[in-house]
C-alpha positions as CSV (number, residue, x, y, z in Angstrom):
1,M,91.6,107.5,113.8
2,A,95.2,106.9,115.5
3,E,96.4,109.6,117.2
4,A,99.4,108.9,115.8
5,T,96.9,109.3,111.9
6,K,97.5,112.7,110.2
7,R,94.2,113.7,108.2
8,I,94.8,115.4,104.7
9,T,93.4,117.9,103.5
10,A,95.7,119.9,100.8
11,L,96.5,117.7,96.9
12,P,98.8,118.3,96.2
13,R,98.8,119.8,91.8
14,L,100.2,119.1,89.2
15,A,103.5,121.2,87.9
16,P,102.5,122.8,84.1
17,R,104.3,121.1,81.4
18,R,107.9,122.6,79.5
19,R,107.5,123.8,76.0
20,D,109.7,121.3,75.1
21,A,108.8,118.6,77.2
22,H,108.3,115.0,75.5
23,K,106.4,111.7,75.9
24,G,108.9,110.3,78.5
25,D,108.8,113.2,80.3
26,F,104.9,111.8,81.6
27,G,105.5,108.4,82.1
28,R,104.7,104.6,81.4
29,V,102.1,103.2,82.6
30,L,101.4,99.6,81.5
31,I,97.3,98.2,82.0
32,V,97.0,94.1,82.6
33,G,94.1,93.2,82.3
34,G,91.1,91.6,80.3
35,S,88.8,89.0,79.4
36,R,86.0,87.5,76.9
37,G,83.1,89.2,77.8
38,M,86.1,92.1,80.2
39,I,87.4,94.0,77.0
40,G,86.2,97.4,78.0
41,A,88.0,97.4,81.2
42,V,90.9,97.7,80.9
43,A,90.4,100.0,77.8
44,L,88.9,102.1,80.1
45,A,91.8,102.0,82.3
46,S,94.2,102.1,79.5
47,N,92.6,106.0,77.8
48,A,92.0,107.4,81.8
49,A,95.7,107.0,81.2
50,L,96.4,108.8,78.8
51,R,93.7,110.9,79.5
52,G,95.5,111.5,82.8
53,G,98.8,112.6,81.0
54,A,100.4,109.5,81.1
55,G,102.9,109.9,78.2
56,L,102.6,106.4,76.7
57,V,100.1,104.0,77.8
58,T,100.2,99.8,76.7
59,F,97.8,97.7,78.0
60,A,98.5,93.5,78.0
61,A,96.0,91.5,77.8
62,P,94.8,88.0,75.7
63,E,95.7,87.3,72.9
64,T,92.4,86.8,71.7
65,I,90.5,90.0,72.8
66,Q,94.5,92.0,72.2
67,L,92.8,93.3,68.4
68,C,89.0,94.1,69.8
69,V,91.0,96.1,73.1
70,A,92.5,98.4,70.6
71,V,90.3,99.6,68.3
72,L,89.6,100.8,72.0
73,C,91.9,102.4,72.8
74,P,93.6,103.3,69.9
75,C,96.5,105.8,71.4
76,A,98.0,102.8,73.3
77,T,100.5,100.8,72.5
78,S,99.5,96.6,73.9
79,R,101.2,93.1,74.1
80,P,100.2,90.8,73.6
81,L,99.3,87.6,76.3
82,A,99.5,83.1,75.2
83,C,96.7,81.7,76.2
84,R,96.0,78.1,76.2
85,K,93.5,76.5,73.7
86,S,90.3,76.7,76.5
87,G,91.3,80.2,76.1
88,E,93.2,80.3,80.2
89,L,95.9,82.3,80.0
90,A,99.3,80.1,79.5
91,A,102.4,80.2,81.8
92,Q,104.5,82.0,79.6
93,S,102.1,85.5,80.3
94,V,104.7,85.8,83.0
95,A,107.7,85.7,81.1
96,Q,105.3,88.5,78.5
97,M,104.0,90.9,81.4
98,L,107.5,91.0,82.9
99,Q,108.8,91.7,78.9
100,A,106.1,94.7,79.2
101,V,106.7,95.7,82.5
102,G,110.1,96.7,81.6
103,G,109.3,99.5,79.5
104,C,107.3,100.6,82.3
105,D,107.3,103.5,85.0
106,V,104.7,101.5,86.7
107,L,102.1,99.2,86.7
108,A,98.4,98.5,87.2
109,I,96.5,94.9,86.8
110,G,93.3,93.9,87.3
111,P,90.5,95.6,85.3
112,G,88.2,92.6,83.8
113,M,91.5,90.0,84.3
114,A,88.5,87.2,85.8
115,V,90.1,85.1,88.2
116,G,91.7,81.5,88.0
117,P,95.1,80.4,88.0
118,G,96.1,81.5,85.5
119,Q,95.9,85.6,86.5
120,R,96.9,84.7,89.9
121,R,100.8,83.2,88.1
122,L,100.4,87.2,86.9
123,L,99.5,88.7,90.0
124,R,101.8,87.3,92.0
125,A,104.7,88.4,88.8
126,A,103.6,92.1,88.9
127,L,104.0,91.9,92.3
128,G,107.4,90.2,92.6
129,Q,108.9,93.4,90.5
130,E,110.2,96.6,92.0
131,K,107.9,98.6,90.7
132,P,104.4,100.7,92.2
133,L,102.1,97.9,91.2
134,V,98.1,99.6,91.4
135,V,95.7,96.1,92.3
136,D,91.6,96.9,91.1
137,A,88.9,94.6,90.4
138,D,89.4,90.9,89.4
139,G,93.7,92.1,90.3
140,L,91.7,92.7,94.0
141,N,89.6,88.7,93.3
142,N,92.9,87.3,92.7
143,L,94.8,88.6,95.6
144,A,92.5,88.3,98.0
145,A,92.8,83.5,97.3
146,V,97.3,84.2,97.5
147,D,97.9,82.9,101.0
148,A,100.4,85.4,102.9
149,W,100.8,88.3,99.7
150,P,102.1,90.7,102.0
151,S,105.3,88.9,102.0
152,L,105.4,88.8,98.0
153,A,105.1,92.1,98.2
154,N,107.9,93.8,96.8
155,C,107.1,97.1,95.0
156,P,105.1,100.6,96.5
157,L,101.7,99.1,96.4
158,V,98.3,100.1,95.5
159,L,94.9,98.5,96.2
160,T,91.9,99.9,95.2
161,P,88.3,97.9,96.6
162,H,85.1,98.6,96.6
163,P,83.9,97.5,100.0
164,G,82.7,94.2,98.9
165,E,86.5,93.4,97.1
166,F,87.4,95.5,101.0
167,A,85.5,92.1,102.5
168,R,87.7,89.5,100.4
169,L,90.9,91.0,101.3
170,T,90.5,91.5,105.2
171,G,87.5,88.4,106.0
172,R,84.9,91.4,107.3
173,G,81.8,91.7,106.9
174,V,80.4,94.3,104.6
175,K,78.4,96.1,107.3
176,D,81.2,96.4,109.2
177,I,83.3,98.0,107.5
178,Q,81.5,100.3,106.0
179,A,80.2,100.8,109.9
180,D,83.2,103.3,110.3
181,R,85.1,103.2,106.6
182,E,88.5,105.3,108.5
183,K,89.1,102.3,111.0
184,A,88.5,99.4,108.4
185,T,91.4,100.8,106.3
186,L,93.1,101.9,108.7
187,A,93.5,98.7,110.6
188,A,93.9,97.2,107.3
189,V,96.4,99.1,106.1
190,N,98.3,98.6,108.6
191,G,98.1,94.5,109.3
192,W,99.4,94.7,105.6
193,R,102.3,96.5,106.8
194,R,103.1,94.1,109.6
195,R,102.5,90.9,107.4
196,S,104.6,92.8,104.7
197,G,107.8,93.9,106.6
198,G,107.3,97.3,105.8
199,K,109.8,97.8,103.4
200,R,107.6,99.2,101.0
201,P,104.9,101.6,100.7
202,L,101.0,100.8,101.0
203,V,97.8,102.3,100.1
204,C,94.9,101.8,99.7
205,A,91.6,103.8,98.8
206,L,88.7,102.2,99.9
207,K,86.5,103.3,97.7
208,G,82.4,104.0,97.9
209,A,80.8,107.9,99.3
210,G,84.1,109.6,100.7
211,T,86.8,107.4,99.5
212,V,89.2,107.3,101.8
213,V,93.1,106.8,101.4
214,S,95.5,105.9,103.9
215,D,99.0,104.5,103.5
216,G,98.8,104.1,107.7
217,R,100.8,107.5,109.3
218,R,97.6,110.1,107.2
219,L,94.6,109.1,105.7
220,F,92.3,111.5,103.3
221,V,88.6,111.9,102.4
222,N,87.3,112.2,99.1
223,A,85.0,115.2,99.3
224,T,84.2,114.6,95.0
225,G,81.5,112.7,93.4
226,N,78.2,111.0,93.5
227,P,76.3,108.7,93.1
228,G,75.9,108.6,89.4
229,M,79.7,107.8,89.6
230,A,78.3,103.8,91.1
231,T,78.2,101.8,87.9
232,G,80.7,99.8,86.1
233,G,84.0,100.6,84.2
234,S,84.3,103.4,87.1
235,G,86.6,102.1,89.2
236,D,88.7,101.2,86.0
237,V,88.5,104.7,85.0
238,L,90.7,105.6,88.6
239,T,92.7,103.0,87.7
240,G,94.4,104.0,84.6
241,L,94.6,107.7,86.6
242,I,95.9,106.2,89.7
243,G,99.1,105.4,87.2
244,A,99.1,108.1,85.3
245,L,99.8,110.2,88.7
246,I,102.3,107.8,89.6
247,G,104.1,107.4,85.8
248,Q,104.9,111.5,86.4
249,G,106.4,111.4,89.9
250,L,103.7,111.9,91.8
251,A,104.1,109.1,94.8
252,P,101.6,106.0,95.5
253,F,99.7,107.9,98.4
254,E,99.8,111.5,96.6
255,A,99.2,110.5,93.8
256,T,96.0,108.2,94.4
257,C,94.3,111.5,96.5
258,L,94.6,113.3,93.9
259,A,93.4,110.6,91.9
260,V,90.0,109.8,93.9
261,H,89.5,113.7,93.2
262,C,90.2,114.3,90.3
263,H,88.3,111.3,89.1
264,G,85.3,112.5,91.6
265,R,84.9,115.7,90.4
266,A,85.0,114.2,86.8
267,G,81.9,112.9,87.8
268,D,80.5,115.5,89.3
269,L,80.6,117.8,86.5
270,A,79.8,115.0,84.1
271,A,76.3,114.7,86.3
272,E,76.3,118.9,86.1
273,K,75.8,118.6,82.3
274,L,74.2,114.9,81.7
275,G,71.8,114.7,85.2
276,Q,72.9,111.7,87.4
277,V,70.7,108.6,86.2
278,S,72.0,108.0,82.6
279,L,76.3,108.9,83.6
280,M,78.3,106.3,82.6
281,A,82.2,105.5,83.4
282,T,83.1,107.4,79.5
283,D,81.6,110.5,80.4
284,L,84.5,110.0,82.9
285,L,86.7,109.9,80.4
286,D,85.3,113.1,78.4
287,Y,84.8,115.0,81.6
288,L,88.7,114.7,83.1
289,P,90.0,117.5,80.7
290,A,88.5,119.4,82.3
291,A,89.3,118.2,86.2
292,M,92.2,117.9,85.2
293,K,92.7,121.5,84.5
294,E,92.0,122.7,87.7
295,V,95.0,120.9,89.8
296,V,97.4,122.3,87.4
297,A,99.6,124.7,89.0
């Protein structure tokens, strides 16, 4: 680790809520994602944002699946994204997403999104707007196919890749990445920041056992979590949780560190009751309240 990089061990805490608080005080989160065959991902992220304390959550999904997703997250509102007859996202979906961005405090894009030209149009538009942006899952896979993407980022940016997605973003092999996860994360973040001009915060959370979070100046290695969390949908829960904490006023690095900790803690609490073998992503939603309760000042 570079000498100038500060290792972080203390995590931020959430302030107790005022008695006269209302939902507008705790952030408006927009989740963009979903596709045929992957409706659960954007629902998991939306529900996690609500469990993470967001006052208002909206998801934007292809109009062909919007109502199916809505059934899975009744406390969120939703926006349809226009599709062609083929099912691909239509060009007007960009304007629809940006209209929804106007009413939110933080945007997360990628859960269940699939990969294609329409998705990359949405991603470029998301990079070009100014509100904090969390990119995960297929958002990252689409990002890897966008030339010079760091130079397009006009917003505070949080990337949450697993080692395979990280490999696609950096061109490095997974074995090489896993051999020194801290070094790989720092090198990638500092490279992306140089190419972006360093105008906006850029945070990367390299997921896995001991998730590594860095903004290039600071580094946090998470100690919570267990192998039972290696299951489909777990990352979608983290995406929503990061969005919720940014929406409540935490800076991107602090929000990501706290979200990673609480996400892993929820997994540990679930594993204590259910065991690791049977743990699934919806269990994380059930145990997030107890994990979040521990980090309120």
